[in-house]
N, C-alpha and C positions, 0 to 999 in steps of 0.2 A: 244482168246481175240484179239481184233482189235487194231491196232496202227496207228497213223498218224506220219508223219515225219516232222521235222522242220529243214530247211537248216541252217547250221552253217558256211559253207564255200561255196561261190558261185561256181557253175558248170553249164555248158551248158547255158540254158536260165533261170536258177534258181538263185535267189538272196538270200542273208542272210536274214533269217526271214520268207521266204516263207514256207507255210504249204502244204504238199502233202497228200491228203486224199484218192486218188484212190488206192484201195488195190492191184490191179495188178501192178501199178507203184511202190508202197511201196515195194512189194516183189522183183521186178526187181532191184530197187536201192540197197536194202539190200544184194542182191546176187552179186552185181557188184562192180566196182571200186570206186563208189561214196559213199559206205557205211560209210566211215570215215568222210564224209562231212555233215552228218545229225545226228540228235538224234531222238530216238523213244519217242513218247508221247502217253500214254495210252488214249484210247478213253473212255469217261465216259459211263457207262452202262445206256441205256435209260430205264426209268421206266414209267409205265402208269401214265398219269396225275391223280391227286387226284380227286375223285368224290365229287362234292359239294352237300351237303344235304341242302335242302331248305325248 
């Protein structure tokens, strides 16, 4: 399951409310000192668009 991060406490060049979507960066942040400055947000599962019958 994929997660995005939302910054709760500024760090580096990140400001409160920034969203981090790059999965490599998400993993790096969660494994490092900034893990307590973000919250994980579950990424919605993408479903195929509904097929219109016409």
